N, C-alpha and C positions, 0 to 999 in steps of 0.2 A: 504494498499499499503505499502512495505518496504521501509524504508528510504535507497535508493540506493546512495545517494550523496557519492562520494570519494574524497578527496584530492589528485590529482595526481602530484607528483614532475616530472617537467620538465626543463631540463637544457637550460639555455640561457647564449649564451657567449656576454661578455662584450669585452673591448680591453684590458684587463689586466687578466681578470679570469673568471671562470663559476660561476654562481649563479642559483639556483633553485628556481621557482615560482612555487605555489600551483595552481593547474588549478582544479576547481572543478566540479566534475561530477554530471550532473543534470539529466540524464535519460539514461537508456540503454535498448536496444531491438535488439532481431535477431542477436546478436555480433557486433551490433552497438552501440558505445559510445558517448554521448553527451556531451560536456563539454564548460565550459565559462571561459575566464581569467577575472580577475580583473584588473581594468585600462587597459583596452584595447581601441584601437583606433575606431572612427568611419570609416564607418557606424555600427549601431546594428548589430551584428553578433553571431554567436557559431560556434563552432569547433567539428569535426565529425571525428572518428577514424572508420575503418572497415576493417578487416584483416591489410593487409599492405597498405591501402589506407588511405588517410588524406584529408578533405577537409572544408574549411570556408564558410559558406552558410548565407546569408545576412537576417535577421530577416523579414522584411519587404515584401520581394518579393519570399523569397526560392531560389535565384540565387544564385551560385556556384560562391565565388568571387575568390577562389584560390582553387587549387588541384582537385583532381577527386575522385569519388567513381564509383562501378559499376550501370548500369543504374538501376538494379531490386533495390539497396540498395539505392540510391538515389531517386527513387520514394517514398520508405517508409520513408525516411528522411523528403522528402518534405511534403508528406500527414501528418506525425507526428507535422512539424512544423506549418503547417495552421491550424490544431486543436489546439494547444498549442500556437498561436500568442501572445495572451495576457501575457501568464506565462512566456514566453520568454522575452517579453519586460518588465517584471515586475523583472526578474532576471536581465538583462542588468543594469536597475537602481539599483537595489540593489548591482550590483558588482563594479559601479562606486562610491558607498559609503564605500565598502568594507564591506558592510553588507553580512550574511549568504545567500547562495544562496537556492533556494526553491529545491526539487526534482520535477521533471515532470512525471506526469505517462507513461510509454511506450507504443508505439503503442500495439495493441493486436490483 
């Protein structure tokens, strides 16, 4: 498997200035990009981008916590997350320790 992990700079606005946060990409398949923030808030979750859509899904249940995805893309992400739940949980733990995140095989 190729190392698809990429650190994606995302603008975060504070009260006085904008700062950039690195968001490691942990998987990519069929135009869907999966990423996980360092030092993110509970519950354990991951971020998904697909076209102009964005969503946050809970690792344990695959439930959409925020945002939306087209039904077909959401189905693929939920299938992928169920197959890689342990790896997602490991990356969540690593992110909390600021350790490098491990890439996760894409849905094939």
